[in-house]
Legacy VTK file of the C-alpha trace (Angstrom):
# vtk DataFile Version 3.0
C-alpha trace
ASCII
DATASET POLYDATA
POINTS 301 float
66.688 90.721 70.258
68.963 93.685 69.665
68.733 95.809 66.524
71.819 94.084 65.164
70.249 90.714 65.947
67.049 91.623 64.098
69.032 92.948 61.121
70.993 89.689 60.882
67.841 87.632 61.416
65.949 89.406 58.630
68.940 89.215 56.289
69.284 85.465 56.844
65.537 84.924 56.494
65.632 86.513 53.044
68.982 85.130 51.875
68.142 81.521 52.773
64.677 81.911 51.290
66.197 82.697 47.872
67.872 79.271 47.249
64.487 77.593 46.731
63.942 79.803 43.674
67.516 79.556 42.384
67.700 75.781 42.815
64.380 75.393 41.027
65.858 77.235 38.038
69.212 75.422 38.135
68.008 71.826 38.539
66.055 72.042 35.298
69.429 71.769 33.548
71.944 70.649 36.198
71.774 67.644 38.532
71.377 68.343 42.280
74.844 66.993 43.156
76.422 69.410 40.667
74.394 72.286 42.117
75.696 71.533 45.624
79.266 71.119 44.367
79.119 74.353 42.382
77.875 76.462 45.298
80.552 74.974 47.561
83.314 75.661 45.033
82.167 79.249 44.458
81.766 79.883 48.182
85.160 78.380 49.038
86.835 80.290 46.188
85.564 83.547 47.687
86.122 82.873 51.380
89.295 80.758 51.482
91.653 83.387 49.958
90.250 85.950 52.413
90.877 83.544 55.296
94.445 82.912 54.163
95.158 86.618 53.580
93.962 87.442 57.097
96.187 84.740 58.594
93.168 82.936 60.044
93.567 79.548 58.391
96.164 78.012 60.688
94.520 79.236 63.948
91.167 77.921 62.709
92.614 74.506 61.855
93.729 74.105 65.454
90.030 73.515 66.131
89.756 70.933 63.374
87.639 68.454 65.318
84.675 70.787 66.041
85.135 72.305 62.573
84.768 68.863 61.035
81.718 68.183 63.195
80.132 71.470 62.082
80.896 70.671 58.427
79.280 67.240 58.599
76.254 68.436 60.590
75.541 71.636 58.618
76.624 70.878 55.048
78.098 67.574 53.932
75.520 65.302 55.544
72.326 67.387 55.198
72.828 68.416 51.579
73.387 64.827 50.489
70.487 63.498 52.573
68.099 66.197 51.313
69.016 65.435 47.715
68.154 61.783 48.379
64.944 62.501 50.293
63.476 65.003 47.815
63.598 62.413 45.057
60.440 60.933 46.584
59.142 63.390 49.225
57.135 66.437 48.228
58.732 69.823 48.836
55.866 70.755 51.170
56.378 67.717 53.395
60.138 68.251 53.365
59.694 71.904 54.350
57.360 70.948 57.165
59.771 68.324 58.498
62.666 70.790 58.392
60.516 73.220 60.398
61.094 70.895 63.365
64.654 72.239 63.608
63.938 74.886 66.326
62.184 72.280 68.500
65.081 69.840 68.217
67.513 72.703 68.857
65.641 73.535 72.069
65.916 69.925 73.227
69.581 69.732 72.232
70.295 72.972 74.063
68.640 71.668 77.205
70.622 68.421 77.047
73.815 70.413 76.464
73.138 72.543 79.536
72.301 75.793 77.753
71.083 78.476 80.164
68.479 79.854 77.743
64.972 79.092 79.010
62.132 78.239 76.656
59.037 80.022 77.937
55.465 78.995 77.060
55.222 82.114 74.873
58.237 81.115 72.783
57.014 77.525 72.450
53.607 78.834 71.363
55.358 81.031 68.829
57.173 78.059 67.309
53.938 76.061 67.124
52.264 79.021 65.439
55.118 79.142 62.946
54.591 75.469 62.070
50.871 76.084 61.516
51.790 78.968 59.240
54.118 76.755 57.205
51.354 74.159 56.795
49.057 76.921 55.515
51.771 78.185 53.154
52.941 74.890 51.712
50.052 72.535 52.346
50.620 68.977 53.498
51.212 66.467 50.750
52.063 63.052 52.194
51.812 61.179 48.905
54.947 59.157 48.249
56.092 59.501 51.841
58.357 56.547 52.594
60.181 55.649 55.775
63.789 55.950 54.573
63.412 59.429 53.008
61.625 60.636 56.152
64.456 59.237 58.291
66.929 61.026 56.003
65.179 64.356 56.633
65.075 63.543 60.352
68.869 63.244 60.295
69.016 66.563 58.454
66.930 68.149 61.214
69.288 66.798 63.880
72.272 68.138 61.944
70.800 71.593 61.429
69.697 71.762 65.078
73.050 70.784 66.590
75.515 72.494 64.219
74.896 75.980 65.719
75.529 74.524 69.170
78.960 73.427 67.960
79.583 76.986 66.780
78.522 78.636 70.029
80.199 76.168 72.387
83.274 74.863 70.545
84.174 77.543 67.984
83.737 80.877 69.792
87.229 82.033 68.810
87.078 80.987 65.148
85.936 83.740 62.747
82.817 82.834 60.803
84.464 83.413 57.428
87.364 81.096 58.311
85.088 78.323 59.593
82.782 78.651 56.573
85.631 78.568 54.055
87.075 75.377 55.537
83.654 73.717 55.736
82.882 74.593 52.117
86.260 73.343 50.916
85.847 70.011 52.722
82.295 69.583 51.408
83.429 70.362 47.854
86.143 67.703 48.131
83.589 65.140 49.352
81.185 65.913 46.501
83.868 66.161 43.794
83.891 62.441 42.797
80.130 62.570 42.193
79.964 66.003 40.544
83.044 66.186 38.320
81.868 63.455 35.887
78.791 65.653 35.327
80.691 68.953 35.108
79.778 69.283 31.436
76.237 70.129 32.529
77.465 73.490 33.815
79.217 74.266 30.511
76.065 73.423 28.562
73.728 75.271 30.928
71.816 78.342 29.837
72.721 81.806 31.056
69.773 81.751 33.460
70.940 78.516 35.084
74.546 79.744 35.248
73.485 82.976 36.959
71.427 80.938 39.426
74.462 78.782 40.285
76.651 81.851 40.715
74.096 83.542 42.974
73.770 80.365 45.028
77.516 80.303 45.596
78.092 84.002 46.219
74.989 85.195 48.075
73.302 82.093 49.458
76.499 80.310 50.494
79.526 82.581 51.001
77.709 85.667 52.297
74.995 83.665 54.051
77.369 81.492 56.074
79.389 84.479 57.261
76.163 86.159 58.408
74.881 82.928 59.966
77.891 82.707 62.266
77.362 86.340 63.268
73.666 85.653 63.933
74.417 82.622 66.125
76.873 84.630 68.212
74.511 87.593 68.473
71.223 85.882 69.416
72.211 82.298 70.316
71.718 79.059 68.396
68.066 78.542 69.325
66.769 81.938 68.196
68.978 81.838 65.106
67.228 78.689 63.885
63.798 80.330 63.910
64.749 81.498 60.397
63.636 78.033 59.237
60.066 79.310 59.634
60.601 82.442 57.537
62.674 80.903 54.721
59.733 79.006 53.135
57.560 82.134 53.381
60.188 84.145 51.501
60.458 81.375 48.910
56.690 81.347 48.366
56.548 85.144 47.973
59.423 85.089 45.485
57.607 82.422 43.513
54.516 84.645 43.348
56.544 87.728 42.445
59.083 86.345 39.977
57.621 83.093 38.666
54.006 84.161 38.401
52.783 81.521 40.844
49.261 82.163 42.248
48.719 84.089 45.468
46.500 81.645 47.341
44.390 81.813 50.484
47.021 79.617 52.169
49.659 82.300 51.556
47.370 85.048 52.831
46.705 83.096 56.036
50.081 81.404 56.488
52.380 84.408 56.073
50.937 86.423 59.017
51.007 83.281 61.168
54.679 82.674 60.344
55.601 86.294 61.129
53.619 86.295 64.384
55.168 82.972 65.372
58.674 84.306 64.739
58.001 87.426 66.796
56.925 85.280 69.738
59.594 82.585 69.304
62.438 85.135 69.323
61.277 87.082 72.371
63.936 87.769 74.928
63.588 85.595 78.017
63.057 87.811 81.065
65.626 87.448 83.809
64.107 86.733 87.186
65.630 88.667 90.030
64.912 88.536 93.735
65.601 91.300 96.236
68.658 90.628 98.319
69.456 91.707 101.827
72.927 92.532 100.546
71.566 94.706 97.720
73.862 97.561 98.732
76.910 95.441 97.910
75.524 93.061 95.306
75.581 94.152 91.700
72.499 93.521 89.590
73.069 91.954 86.204
70.490 93.109 83.637
LINES 1 302
301 0 1 2 3 4 5 6 7 8 9 10 11 12 13 14 15 16 17 18 19 20 21 22 23 24 25 26 27 28 29 30 31 32 33 34 35 36 37 38 39 40 41 42 43 44 45 46 47 48 49 50 51 52 53 54 55 56 57 58 59 60 61 62 63 64 65 66 67 68 69 70 71 72 73 74 75 76 77 78 79 80 81 82 83 84 85 86 87 88 89 90 91 92 93 94 95 96 97 98 99 100 101 102 103 104 105 106 107 108 109 110 111 112 113 114 115 116 117 118 119 120 121 122 123 124 125 126 127 128 129 130 131 132 133 134 135 136 137 138 139 140 141 142 143 144 145 146 147 148 149 150 151 152 153 154 155 156 157 158 159 160 161 162 163 164 165 166 167 168 169 170 171 172 173 174 175 176 177 178 179 180 181 182 183 184 185 186 187 188 189 190 191 192 193 194 195 196 197 198 199 200 201 202 203 204 205 206 207 208 209 210 211 212 213 214 215 216 217 218 219 220 221 222 223 224 225 226 227 228 229 230 231 232 233 234 235 236 237 238 239 240 241 242 243 244 245 246 247 248 249 250 251 252 253 254 255 256 257 258 259 260 261 262 263 264 265 266 267 268 269 270 271 272 273 274 275 276 277 278 279 280 281 282 283 284 285 286 287 288 289 290 291 292 293 294 295 296 297 298 299 300
């Protein structure tokens, strides 16, 4: 990847590793549906005025069909399904299931006719990343039921295909404009469920309120704008390798800020995750063959 690609990749790996910590703080006092609604409202409140001021709202809405598809696949559907699934599934099993996103994205890209080739090295890197996640989080299958697992499977499909919609159907729509519309629509969908519980936010402690604000500003508004830039810089398949690093960041933050123990699993899993990411994001070499017309043909690097 380019330097810009690596900078965006590392930024997204950290930013989307933070929500695990913030949500853990917030849900002690606020229900999950209110947490999702609050981060959508904050994110939309920041991004939508910017979109309108830049005159990007109307041009973006011309692509309303793929925008709606992206919204359902990336936000509205997954966030609701995850809230349902994590009522019974352990966080470790959920994290492991979500780690299947890059594999599903590779399959979806192949079916969609993407030119990006998946080499044995990159596949090995993704497998190594999964092993690292198992070492980091463990594997707790207690309470695993079919419907919650199917819900997470749908989440994986959504997360894997949403970036494809961005790269193939929304190349002309600015990331901020697309994100602001998606957040607004998701907030409207969640409003009937969250507004009756809005008093929870008023009664929340300062720590929970700060967590909600950070979720909306950093982990939603800023993160989505960067995510669009990452997809367009490195492609949808490489962009989704961040799903390996996010749990590692979350675990390290738990050790650093919450005093959670630094275990042997962390010591073993973190290097495996980083090595897997390095391999899974390697640039695919372009095969070239000498041509008899080399003096007139132009080589494309």
